C-alpha positions as CSV (number, residue, x, y, z in Angstrom):
1,M,12.6,90.1,-85.6
2,A,14.4,90.5,-88.9
3,E,15.4,86.9,-89.0
4,G,11.8,85.8,-88.2
5,K,10.5,88.1,-91.0
6,A,13.0,86.6,-93.4
7,S,12.1,83.1,-92.4
8,G,8.4,83.9,-92.9
9,Q,9.1,85.3,-96.4
10,G,11.2,82.2,-97.2
11,S,8.4,79.9,-96.1
12,L,5.9,81.9,-98.1
13,L,8.2,81.7,-101.2
14,R,8.5,77.9,-100.8
15,R,4.7,77.5,-100.5
16,T,4.2,79.7,-103.6
17,K,6.7,77.6,-105.6
18,A,5.1,74.4,-104.3
19,A,1.7,75.7,-105.3
20,S,2.8,76.7,-108.7
21,G,4.4,73.3,-109.2
22,T,1.2,71.6,-108.1
23,I,-0.9,73.7,-110.5
24,K,1.4,72.9,-113.4
25,R,1.3,69.1,-112.7
26,L,-2.5,69.2,-112.2
27,F,-3.1,71.0,-115.5
28,G,-0.8,68.5,-117.1
29,Y,-3.4,65.9,-116.4
30,I,-6.3,68.2,-117.4
31,F,-4.7,69.0,-120.8
32,K,-4.4,65.3,-121.7
33,F,-8.1,65.8,-122.7
34,K,-7.1,68.6,-125.2
35,F,-10.1,68.3,-127.5
36,Q,-12.7,68.4,-124.7
37,V,-10.8,71.3,-123.0
38,A,-10.8,73.3,-126.2
39,V,-14.5,72.8,-126.7
40,V,-15.1,73.9,-123.1
41,V,-13.1,77.0,-123.6
42,I,-15.0,77.9,-126.8
43,C,-18.3,77.3,-125.0
44,I,-17.3,79.5,-122.1
45,L,-16.2,82.3,-124.5
46,V,-19.5,82.0,-126.4
47,S,-21.5,82.0,-123.2
48,A,-19.6,85.1,-121.9
49,A,-20.0,86.9,-125.2
50,A,-23.8,86.1,-125.2
51,Q,-24.1,87.5,-121.6
52,A,-22.2,90.7,-122.5
53,G,-24.1,91.0,-125.8
54,S,-27.4,90.8,-124.1
55,S,-26.4,93.6,-121.7
56,L,-25.3,95.8,-124.6
57,F,-28.6,95.0,-126.3
58,L,-30.5,96.8,-123.6
59,Q,-29.2,100.2,-124.7
60,S,-30.4,99.6,-128.3
61,L,-33.6,97.9,-127.1
62,I,-34.6,100.9,-124.9
63,D,-33.2,103.8,-127.0
64,D,-34.0,102.5,-130.5
65,Y,-37.0,100.2,-130.1
66,I,-39.0,101.0,-126.9
67,L,-38.7,104.8,-126.4
68,P,-39.6,105.6,-130.0
69,L,-42.9,103.6,-129.5
70,V,-43.9,105.6,-126.4
71,G,-46.9,107.8,-127.1
72,L,-47.6,106.5,-130.6
73,D,-51.3,105.8,-131.4
74,D,-50.5,103.0,-133.9
75,P,-47.0,101.7,-133.0
76,D,-45.2,99.2,-135.4
77,W,-44.3,96.3,-133.2
78,A,-42.4,94.3,-135.9
79,P,-38.9,95.8,-135.2
80,L,-39.3,95.2,-131.5
81,V,-40.4,91.6,-132.0
82,H,-37.5,91.1,-134.4
83,V,-34.9,92.3,-131.9
84,L,-36.5,90.4,-129.0
85,T,-36.3,87.2,-131.2
86,L,-32.6,87.9,-131.8
87,M,-32.1,88.3,-128.0
88,A,-33.9,85.0,-127.4
89,C,-31.6,83.3,-129.9
90,L,-28.6,84.8,-128.2
91,Y,-29.8,83.5,-124.8
92,A,-30.5,80.1,-126.3
93,V,-26.9,79.9,-127.7
94,G,-25.5,80.9,-124.4
95,T,-27.6,78.3,-122.5
96,F,-26.6,75.5,-124.9
97,C,-22.9,76.4,-124.6
98,A,-23.2,76.4,-120.8
99,W,-24.9,73.0,-120.8
100,L,-22.4,71.5,-123.2
101,S,-19.4,72.8,-121.2
102,Q,-20.8,71.3,-118.0
103,W,-21.4,67.9,-119.7
104,L,-17.8,67.9,-121.1
105,L,-16.4,69.0,-117.7
106,V,-17.9,65.9,-116.0
107,N,-16.0,63.7,-118.5
108,I,-12.8,65.6,-118.0
109,E,-13.1,65.6,-114.2
110,Q,-13.8,61.9,-114.0
111,G,-11.1,61.1,-116.5
112,V,-8.5,63.1,-114.6
113,L,-9.4,61.5,-111.3
114,K,-9.3,58.0,-112.8
115,K,-5.8,58.8,-114.2
116,I,-4.5,60.2,-110.9
117,R,-6.0,57.3,-108.9
118,D,-4.5,54.7,-111.3
119,E,-1.1,56.3,-111.2
120,M,-1.2,56.8,-107.4
121,F,-2.1,53.2,-106.8
122,A,0.4,51.9,-109.3
123,H,3.1,54.0,-107.6
124,Q,2.0,52.8,-104.2
125,Q,2.7,49.2,-105.2
126,L,6.3,50.2,-105.9
127,L,6.9,51.9,-102.5
128,P,9.1,50.1,-100.0
129,I,7.7,48.4,-96.9
130,K,9.4,51.2,-94.9
131,Y,6.9,53.8,-96.2
132,F,3.9,51.8,-94.9
133,D,5.7,51.2,-91.6
134,T,6.1,54.9,-91.1
135,H,2.8,56.3,-92.4
136,E,-0.7,55.9,-91.0
137,H,-2.9,53.8,-93.3
138,G,-5.9,56.0,-92.7
139,D,-4.0,59.0,-93.8
140,I,-3.0,57.2,-97.0
141,M,-6.6,56.3,-97.6
142,S,-7.6,60.0,-97.1
143,R,-5.6,60.8,-100.2
144,Y,-7.7,58.5,-102.3
145,T,-11.0,59.8,-100.9
146,N,-11.0,63.3,-99.4
147,D,-8.1,64.8,-101.4
148,T,-9.3,63.4,-104.7
149,D,-12.8,64.8,-103.9
150,T,-11.5,68.3,-103.5
151,L,-9.8,67.9,-106.9
152,R,-13.1,66.8,-108.4
153,Q,-14.8,70.0,-107.2
154,A,-11.9,72.2,-108.4
155,I,-11.8,70.6,-111.9
156,S,-15.6,70.5,-112.5
157,Q,-16.5,73.8,-110.7
158,S,-13.7,76.1,-109.5
159,F,-11.3,76.2,-112.5
160,P,-14.1,76.5,-115.1
161,Q,-16.0,79.0,-113.0
162,M,-12.9,81.1,-112.5
163,F,-12.1,81.1,-116.2
164,Q,-15.7,81.9,-117.1
165,S,-15.9,84.6,-114.5
166,A,-12.6,86.2,-115.8
167,I,-13.9,86.1,-119.4
168,S,-17.3,87.5,-118.3
169,A,-15.6,90.3,-116.3
170,L,-13.4,91.1,-119.3
171,A,-16.3,91.2,-121.7
172,A,-18.3,93.4,-119.3
173,L,-15.2,95.7,-119.0
174,V,-14.9,96.1,-122.7
175,S,-18.6,96.7,-123.0
176,M,-18.5,99.4,-120.4
177,L,-15.6,101.1,-122.2
178,W,-17.6,100.9,-125.4
179,L,-20.4,102.9,-123.7
180,S,-18.6,105.2,-121.3
181,V,-14.9,105.6,-120.3
182,P,-15.6,107.9,-117.3
183,V,-18.1,105.4,-115.7
184,T,-15.7,102.5,-116.4
185,V,-12.9,104.4,-114.5
186,F,-15.3,105.0,-111.6
187,V,-16.1,101.2,-111.5
188,L,-12.4,100.2,-111.7
189,A,-11.5,102.6,-108.8
190,F,-14.2,101.0,-106.7
191,T,-12.9,97.5,-107.7
192,V,-9.4,98.3,-106.4
193,V,-10.9,98.8,-102.9
194,L,-12.9,95.6,-103.3
195,F,-9.7,93.7,-104.3
196,V,-7.8,94.8,-101.2
197,V,-10.6,93.5,-98.9
198,V,-10.9,90.2,-100.8
199,R,-7.2,89.6,-100.8
200,V,-7.1,89.8,-97.0
201,L,-10.0,87.4,-96.6
202,V,-8.7,84.8,-99.1
203,G,-5.2,84.9,-97.7
204,R,-6.4,84.0,-94.3
205,S,-8.8,81.3,-95.4
206,G,-6.1,79.6,-97.6
207,R,-3.9,78.8,-94.6
208,Y,-6.7,77.2,-92.8
209,F,-7.8,75.1,-95.8
210,V,-4.3,73.5,-95.9
211,R,-4.6,72.7,-92.2
212,Q,-8.1,71.3,-92.8
213,Q,-6.8,68.7,-95.2
214,E,-4.0,67.7,-92.9
215,A,-6.4,67.5,-89.9
216,L,-8.9,65.5,-92.0
217,G,-6.2,62.9,-92.9
218,D,-5.3,62.7,-89.2
219,V,-8.9,62.1,-88.2
220,N,-9.3,59.4,-90.9
221,A,-6.1,57.6,-89.7
222,F,-7.3,57.6,-86.1
223,V,-10.8,56.3,-87.1
224,E,-9.3,53.5,-89.2
225,E,-7.0,52.5,-86.3
226,A,-9.9,52.6,-83.8
227,V,-12.1,50.4,-86.1
228,N,-9.3,47.8,-86.5
229,G,-8.7,47.8,-82.8
230,Q,-12.3,47.8,-81.6
231,K,-12.0,44.5,-79.7
232,V,-8.9,45.7,-77.8
233,I,-10.6,49.0,-77.0
234,K,-13.6,47.2,-75.5
235,V,-11.6,44.6,-73.7
236,F,-9.6,47.2,-71.8
237,N,-12.6,49.6,-71.3
238,H,-10.8,52.2,-73.3
239,E,-13.8,53.7,-74.9
240,P,-13.8,56.9,-72.9
241,A,-10.1,57.5,-73.6
242,T,-10.5,56.7,-77.3
243,A,-13.5,59.0,-77.5
244,E,-11.5,61.8,-75.8
245,T,-8.6,61.4,-78.3
246,F,-11.0,61.5,-81.2
247,R,-12.7,64.5,-79.7
248,R,-9.4,66.3,-79.5
249,K,-8.4,65.4,-83.1
250,N,-11.9,66.3,-84.3
251,E,-11.7,69.6,-82.4
252,E,-8.5,70.4,-84.4
253,L,-10.4,69.6,-87.6
254,F,-13.3,71.7,-86.5
255,H,-11.1,74.7,-85.7
256,A,-9.3,74.5,-89.0
257,S,-12.5,73.9,-91.0
258,S,-14.5,76.6,-89.2
259,Q,-11.8,79.2,-89.6
260,A,-11.3,78.3,-93.3
261,N,-15.0,78.5,-94.0
262,I,-15.7,81.6,-91.9
263,Y,-13.2,83.5,-94.0
264,G,-14.2,81.7,-97.2
265,N,-18.0,82.0,-96.8
266,V,-17.9,85.7,-95.8
267,T,-16.1,86.6,-99.0
268,M,-19.1,86.3,-101.4
269,P,-21.5,88.3,-99.1
270,V,-18.9,91.0,-98.8
271,V,-18.4,91.2,-102.6
272,N,-22.2,91.1,-103.2
273,N,-22.9,93.9,-100.8
274,M,-20.1,96.0,-102.2
275,G,-21.5,95.3,-105.6
276,Y,-24.9,96.6,-104.5
277,L,-23.2,99.6,-103.0
278,L,-21.5,100.2,-106.4
279,Y,-24.9,99.8,-108.1
280,I,-26.5,102.4,-105.9
281,L,-23.5,104.9,-106.3
282,L,-23.5,104.3,-110.0
283,A,-27.3,104.9,-110.3
284,V,-27.1,108.1,-108.3
285,V,-24.0,109.5,-110.0
286,G,-25.0,108.3,-113.4
287,G,-28.6,109.5,-113.1
288,A,-27.3,113.0,-112.0
289,W,-24.8,112.9,-114.8
290,A,-27.5,112.1,-117.4
291,L,-30.0,114.6,-116.0
292,A,-27.4,117.4,-115.9
293,G,-26.6,116.7,-119.6
294,F,-22.9,116.3,-119.0
295,G,-20.9,115.0,-121.9
296,N,-20.0,111.3,-122.2
297,F,-17.5,109.5,-124.4
298,G,-16.7,105.9,-125.0
299,L,-15.1,103.6,-127.7
300,S,-18.4,104.0,-129.6
301,G,-18.1,107.8,-129.7
302,S,-19.1,110.8,-127.6
303,G,-22.4,112.5,-126.7
304,A,-24.9,112.7,-123.8
305,L,-25.3,109.8,-121.5
306,S,-28.7,108.3,-122.5
307,L,-31.1,106.4,-120.3
308,G,-30.5,103.2,-122.2
309,A,-26.8,103.6,-121.8
310,L,-27.1,104.2,-118.1
311,I,-29.3,101.0,-117.7
312,S,-26.8,99.0,-119.7
313,L,-23.9,100.3,-117.5
314,L,-25.8,99.4,-114.4
315,T,-26.3,95.9,-115.7
316,L,-22.7,95.6,-116.9
317,S,-21.4,96.8,-113.5
318,R,-23.1,93.8,-111.9
319,S,-21.8,91.6,-114.6
320,F,-18.3,92.9,-113.8
321,I,-18.4,92.8,-110.0
322,N,-20.3,89.4,-109.6
323,P,-17.6,87.4,-111.5
324,L,-14.9,89.0,-109.3
325,G,-16.9,87.7,-106.3
326,Q,-17.2,84.3,-107.8
327,V,-13.5,84.2,-108.5
328,S,-12.7,85.1,-104.9
329,M,-15.2,82.5,-103.7
330,Q,-13.7,79.8,-105.9
331,L,-10.2,80.7,-104.8
332,N,-11.0,79.1,-101.4
333,M,-11.9,75.8,-103.1
334,V,-8.9,76.0,-105.3
335,M,-6.6,76.4,-102.3
336,M,-8.2,73.4,-100.7
337,A,-7.9,71.4,-103.9
338,L,-4.2,72.4,-104.2
339,A,-3.7,71.3,-100.6
340,G,-5.2,67.9,-101.5
341,A,-3.3,67.7,-104.8
342,G,-0.1,68.5,-102.9
343,R,-0.7,65.5,-100.6
344,I,-1.5,63.3,-103.6
345,F,1.6,64.3,-105.4
346,Q,3.6,63.9,-102.2
347,L,2.7,60.2,-102.2
348,M,3.4,59.9,-105.9
349,D,6.8,61.6,-105.4
350,E,7.9,59.1,-102.7
351,P,11.0,57.3,-103.9
352,V,10.1,53.8,-105.1
353,E,11.7,50.6,-104.0
354,T,15.1,50.5,-105.9
355,D,16.1,47.3,-107.5
356,R,19.5,47.0,-109.3
357,G,19.5,43.2,-109.3
358,T,20.1,41.5,-112.6
359,V,20.1,37.8,-111.5
360,R,16.8,36.1,-112.6
361,L,15.0,32.9,-111.5
362,V,14.4,30.4,-114.3
363,N,13.2,26.8,-114.8
364,V,15.9,24.3,-115.5
365,Q,16.1,20.7,-116.6
366,L,18.6,18.7,-114.5
367,S,20.7,15.8,-115.8
368,S,20.7,12.4,-114.1
369,D,23.8,13.3,-112.1
370,G,22.2,16.6,-110.9
371,R,25.2,18.7,-112.1
372,T,24.2,19.7,-115.6
373,M,21.4,22.3,-116.1
374,T,19.5,23.4,-119.1
375,E,17.2,26.4,-119.0
376,W,13.6,25.2,-119.7
377,P,10.5,27.2,-120.8
378,R,8.1,25.2,-118.7
379,P,7.9,24.3,-115.0
380,T,10.1,21.3,-114.2
381,G,10.2,21.4,-110.4
382,H,13.8,22.7,-110.5
383,W,14.9,26.3,-110.4
384,A,18.2,28.1,-111.1
385,W,19.6,31.6,-110.8
386,K,20.6,33.1,-114.1
387,R,23.3,35.7,-114.3
388,E,23.8,38.3,-117.0
389,A,26.3,37.4,-119.7
390,S,28.8,39.8,-118.2
391,D,28.4,38.4,-114.7
392,D,30.5,35.3,-113.9
393,G,30.2,35.6,-110.1
394,T,33.6,37.1,-109.5
395,R,32.2,40.3,-108.0
396,T,30.6,38.3,-105.1
397,L,33.9,36.4,-104.7
398,E,36.0,39.5,-104.6
399,Y,33.8,41.0,-102.0
400,A,34.0,37.9,-99.9
401,K,37.8,38.4,-99.6
402,T,37.2,41.7,-97.8
403,L,35.2,40.0,-95.0
404,K,36.9,39.2,-91.7
405,G,37.3,36.1,-89.6
406,R,34.8,33.2,-90.0
407,A,32.6,35.3,-92.3
408,A,35.3,35.0,-95.1
409,E,35.3,31.3,-94.7
410,I,31.5,31.0,-94.8
411,A,31.4,33.2,-97.9
412,A,34.1,31.2,-99.7
413,D,32.4,27.9,-98.7
414,A,29.1,29.2,-100.2
415,R,30.8,29.5,-103.6
416,S,32.3,26.1,-103.4
417,Q,29.0,24.5,-102.4
418,A,27.0,26.2,-105.2
419,V,26.0,24.0,-108.2
420,T,26.9,26.1,-111.2
421,S,26.9,25.5,-114.9
422,E,30.1,25.4,-116.9
423,D,29.7,28.9,-118.3
424,G,29.0,30.2,-114.7
425,R,25.7,31.8,-115.6
426,L,23.3,29.2,-114.0
427,T,23.4,28.4,-110.3
428,L,21.0,25.7,-109.0
429,L,18.5,27.1,-106.4
430,R,19.1,24.9,-103.3
431,G,18.2,27.3,-100.5
432,D,21.7,27.9,-99.1
433,V,21.5,31.2,-97.1
434,R,24.4,32.8,-95.4
435,F,24.8,36.1,-93.4
436,T,28.4,37.4,-93.2
437,N,29.3,40.4,-91.0
438,V,25.8,41.8,-91.4
439,T,25.0,45.1,-89.6
440,F,21.6,46.7,-90.0
441,G,19.4,49.4,-88.4
442,Y,16.0,50.7,-89.5
443,D,17.7,54.0,-88.4
444,P,21.3,53.7,-89.7
445,D,22.5,55.4,-86.5
446,K,20.8,52.8,-84.3
447,P,21.8,49.3,-85.4
448,V,19.4,46.4,-84.6
449,L,21.8,43.7,-85.8
450,H,25.5,43.9,-84.9
451,D,28.0,42.2,-87.2
452,I,26.2,38.8,-87.3
453,T,27.4,35.8,-89.2
454,W,25.6,32.5,-89.6
455,F,24.5,30.1,-92.3
456,A,21.6,27.7,-93.2
457,E,22.4,24.8,-95.4
458,P,19.9,23.5,-98.0
459,G,16.9,21.7,-96.5
460,Q,17.7,22.7,-92.9
461,K,15.1,23.9,-90.5
462,V,16.6,26.9,-88.7
463,A,14.9,28.4,-85.7
464,L,15.5,31.9,-84.4
465,V,14.7,32.5,-80.7
466,G,15.2,35.3,-78.3
467,A,13.4,38.0,-76.3
468,T,11.1,40.5,-78.0
469,G,13.3,43.1,-79.8
470,A,16.3,40.7,-80.2
471,G,16.1,41.0,-84.0
472,K,14.4,37.8,-85.1
473,T,11.9,39.3,-87.5
474,T,14.5,41.7,-88.7
475,V,16.5,38.8,-90.0
476,T,13.6,37.6,-92.2
477,N,12.9,41.1,-93.4
478,L,16.5,41.2,-94.7
479,I,16.3,37.9,-96.5
480,N,13.3,39.2,-98.4
481,R,15.0,42.5,-99.0
482,F,12.2,44.5,-97.5
483,Y,15.1,46.4,-96.1
484,D,18.7,46.5,-97.3
485,I,21.7,46.0,-95.0
486,Q,24.2,48.8,-94.3
487,E,27.2,46.5,-93.9
488,G,28.2,43.0,-94.7
489,Q,26.7,40.5,-97.2
490,I,23.8,38.1,-97.5
491,L,24.4,35.2,-99.8
492,Y,21.8,33.0,-101.4
493,D,23.3,30.0,-103.1
494,G,26.6,31.9,-103.1
495,I,25.0,35.0,-104.8
496,N,24.7,38.3,-103.1
497,V,21.0,39.0,-102.6
498,K,21.5,42.6,-103.8
499,S,22.4,41.1,-107.2
500,I,19.1,39.2,-107.4
501,R,16.0,40.9,-108.7
502,K,13.6,41.4,-105.8
503,Q,10.7,39.9,-107.7
504,D,12.6,36.7,-108.4
505,L,14.1,36.7,-104.9
506,R,10.7,36.9,-103.3
507,R,9.3,34.3,-105.7
508,S,11.8,31.8,-104.2
509,L,10.7,32.6,-100.6
510,G,7.4,31.6,-99.1
511,I,6.3,33.4,-95.9
512,V,3.6,32.6,-93.3
513,L,3.0,35.5,-90.8
514,Q,1.4,35.6,-87.4
515,D,-1.1,38.2,-88.6
516,V,-3.0,36.6,-91.5
517,N,-4.1,38.8,-94.3
518,L,-7.0,37.3,-96.4
519,F,-8.6,39.2,-99.2
520,T,-12.2,39.7,-100.4
521,G,-12.9,36.8,-102.7
522,T,-13.4,33.0,-102.6
523,V,-11.3,30.6,-100.6
524,M,-9.9,29.4,-104.0
525,D,-8.9,32.9,-104.9
526,N,-7.1,33.4,-101.6
527,I,-5.1,30.2,-102.0
528,R,-4.3,31.0,-105.6
529,Y,-2.9,34.3,-104.4
530,G,0.4,32.4,-103.8
531,N,0.6,31.5,-107.5
532,P,-1.8,33.2,-109.9
533,E,-1.1,30.5,-112.6
534,A,-2.1,27.6,-110.3
535,T,-5.0,25.4,-111.4
536,P,-7.9,24.6,-109.1
537,E,-6.5,21.1,-108.8
538,Q,-3.1,22.4,-107.6
539,C,-4.9,24.7,-105.1
540,I,-6.8,21.8,-103.7
541,E,-3.7,19.6,-103.5
542,A,-1.9,22.5,-101.6
543,A,-4.9,22.6,-99.2
544,K,-4.8,18.8,-98.6
545,L,-1.0,19.0,-98.0
546,V,-1.4,21.4,-95.1
547,N,-4.6,19.8,-93.7
548,A,-6.9,22.6,-94.8
549,D,-9.0,20.6,-97.3
550,S,-11.4,19.0,-94.7
551,F,-12.6,22.2,-93.1
552,I,-12.8,24.1,-96.4
553,R,-15.2,21.5,-97.8
554,M,-17.4,22.0,-94.8
555,L,-17.9,25.7,-95.6
556,P,-21.2,26.7,-97.3
557,Q,-19.9,26.7,-100.8
558,G,-16.6,24.9,-100.2
559,Y,-13.7,26.4,-102.1
560,D,-16.2,28.9,-103.7
561,T,-17.2,30.4,-100.3
562,V,-16.7,34.1,-100.5
563,L,-14.6,35.5,-97.7
564,K,-15.2,39.1,-96.5
565,G,-13.7,41.3,-93.8
566,D,-10.3,39.5,-93.8
567,G,-12.0,36.2,-93.3
568,S,-13.8,37.3,-90.1
569,G,-16.2,34.3,-90.3
570,L,-13.3,31.8,-89.9
571,S,-11.4,30.8,-86.7
572,Q,-7.8,32.0,-86.3
573,G,-6.6,28.4,-87.0
574,Q,-8.7,28.1,-90.2
575,R,-7.4,31.5,-91.5
576,Q,-3.8,30.4,-90.7
577,L,-4.3,27.1,-92.6
578,I,-5.5,29.0,-95.7
579,S,-2.4,31.2,-95.5
580,I,-0.2,28.1,-95.2
581,A,-2.0,26.6,-98.2
582,R,-1.3,29.9,-100.1
583,A,2.4,29.4,-99.3
584,A,2.2,25.8,-100.4
585,V,0.7,26.5,-103.8
586,A,3.6,28.9,-104.5
587,D,5.9,25.9,-103.9
588,P,8.9,28.0,-102.7
589,P,12.3,26.4,-102.1
590,C,12.7,28.4,-98.9
591,L,10.1,29.1,-96.3
592,I,9.8,31.7,-93.5
593,L,7.4,31.0,-90.6
594,D,7.2,34.1,-88.5
595,E,5.3,33.3,-85.2
596,A,2.8,31.3,-87.4
597,T,1.2,29.5,-84.4
598,S,1.6,32.0,-81.6
599,S,-2.0,33.2,-81.7
600,I,-3.8,29.9,-81.7
601,D,-4.6,27.3,-79.0
602,T,-2.4,24.2,-78.5
603,R,-5.0,21.8,-80.0
604,T,-5.4,23.8,-83.2
605,E,-1.7,24.3,-83.2
606,S,-1.1,20.6,-83.5
607,V,-3.2,20.6,-86.7
608,V,-1.5,23.7,-88.1
609,Q,1.9,22.3,-87.1
610,A,1.2,19.1,-88.9
611,G,0.3,21.1,-92.0
612,M,3.5,23.1,-91.7
613,D,5.6,20.0,-91.2
614,N,4.3,18.7,-94.6
615,L,5.1,22.0,-96.2
616,M,8.6,22.1,-94.8
617,K,9.8,18.8,-96.1
618,G,12.7,19.2,-98.5
619,R,12.9,23.0,-98.0
620,T,15.1,25.4,-96.2
621,V,13.0,26.8,-93.4
622,F,13.4,29.8,-91.0
623,V,11.2,29.6,-88.0
624,I,10.5,32.4,-85.5
625,A,8.6,31.2,-82.5
626,H,8.0,32.1,-78.9
627,R,6.7,28.6,-78.1
628,L,9.9,26.7,-77.9
629,S,8.1,23.4,-78.0
630,T,7.4,24.0,-81.7
631,I,11.1,24.2,-82.6
632,R,12.6,21.2,-80.8
633,N,13.0,19.3,-84.0
634,S,14.9,22.1,-85.7
635,D,18.3,21.2,-87.3
636,V,19.8,24.5,-86.0
637,I,18.6,26.8,-83.2
638,M,20.1,30.3,-83.0
639,V,19.6,32.5,-79.9
640,L,19.6,36.2,-80.5
641,D,20.1,38.8,-77.9
642,H,20.1,42.6,-78.7
643,G,21.0,41.9,-82.3
644,R,23.8,39.4,-81.7
645,I,23.9,35.6,-82.0
646,I,24.9,34.3,-78.7
647,E,24.2,30.6,-79.1
648,R,23.9,28.1,-82.0
649,G,23.2,24.4,-82.0
650,T,20.5,21.7,-81.8
651,H,17.9,21.6,-79.1
652,E,19.9,18.9,-77.1
653,E,23.2,20.7,-77.6
654,L,21.9,24.0,-76.3
655,L,20.3,22.4,-73.3
656,E,23.6,20.7,-72.4
657,K,25.3,24.1,-72.5
658,K,22.8,25.4,-69.9
659,G,23.2,28.9,-71.3
660,E,20.6,31.4,-72.5
661,Y,18.5,28.8,-74.4
662,Y,18.4,26.5,-71.4
663,Q,17.2,29.5,-69.3
664,L,14.5,30.3,-71.8
665,Y,13.3,26.7,-72.3
666,T,13.1,25.9,-68.6
667,G,11.3,29.1,-67.8
668,A,14.1,30.5,-65.7
669,I,13.7,33.7,-67.7
670,E,10.8,34.9,-69.9
671,L,10.9,35.5,-73.6
672,E,9.1,38.7,-73.0
């Protein structure tokens, strides 16, 4: 039991530290609007002072201006009118300050949210692919919508209301001390009881508000998944099961939200009713005190408790208790906002994709013999890797000496085959890719690839085949450095890919995926996505190269046709051709085709395949395909099985071996 108690206390301490850190970061954003915040604070102070001043005015109004006029035959109303005018001016100033503070708070609130969303999205672009592979997309979206909305309410309502309530309560307390110290002590004693009750209610609601934000993100993630998979759900008559899963998740959200709001919403009525109780007790006790003629003392002096002072104290007691109720009510919103802010900052604290590469991709002008290179400021059709001045390539060469067996020979051969300038800083981009003793696992303790070694010479078409889960797509993920290997080395034109900047590495690689992603915009915009600097003429030439031009011109507005919903109005083959045109306009020296034709019919496949054949000419190409008929003309076919290369050769060579590839090709065993 002692251990459980200590664990609970430790958990509470961690949550407290996390909350304080979240508050500090959040206010860091708010205080970037220093001038507006300063004006808001001044307005709140003036508004609170006006409210307290108007309550104090009641004593003077009654005792000095109204009671002296009672019973007079010809009263002089001028002093009363004068003081009422002053009170009206005081209320007007308070009202104006309240309006100005709210107007400024809207600007602060929206400015803070814009800043947070900008930074969150910018940070998201730097996150590794692994983050998106391991987090539900709907939950990520919830951080941009639901969690930021809780922040909006906290910044525009909760934080200002709490500050204003605290100032109002303080002003009311000082005013009560000015009129009567004994009555103030009585009110404070009652407030201690009220505070204990509120603390219990707020503590319970806070835990449920945190659960509510988490459950809301879970529900959003499921809904997003269900919307994307609606066709699959209907095809397999899975509507009842999906509805039941949603009902369960929604039930969890309902429970957390209802519990949070039950405790949260009951707080204000409890405070209000206890405030009314205090009002009655104070009226009874104060009235008896005044009628009995007991002495009274305050900061303003001593004497009998007058009727005007008692009325002011009754008003001030409400002005003191009500803000405390408002603070307790806003605490629930603050806790929900802090839960949302914690989730936002959690995303913003995710480690970004590291890149220690220094080798850049540059345009070069080649001499007539193809051996001498000169860096060129404009596109020439030729690229080269440019090392730092301190990097002459010896680090890669030294590492190659540590490799074992055939891997060492392949690594050494890569260096000898590379076309390098005399100073060693420029290496011609040819598309020579080599894996040497590569071991990799998405979980380091569970390798997917086991000590694989292979090479692809410039201009070769290399096909990767094997059963599902053999590691084909993993190989292409490693070439792109979506993931980094645990052991071994991947060489690109004799250079370790870890030495190449990721942006430049990916610029040299084009990729066409099985699942096509098109973006909202025109067809031209989607093709230009491969090269933002491409002219319309270059985009059209790319479309013609891959046989996409004819169907694009038949669209309602041709290349200016706006695509929505990921190109839902196009056929799978048309969407695939646009994605191939996107890769073509990038004009990459190397190309990765990951099951690019597996989801289209054989007739459409022939059109798409012809477009890809045009694109593949003169490039190093890696093809992953389940349809073995599409890779017969590959220069090299590699068969993977459980992360190991078990066969390598041309189509004819592998058929002659009558091994695994022969079994796959003849249908003796299934790829799946």
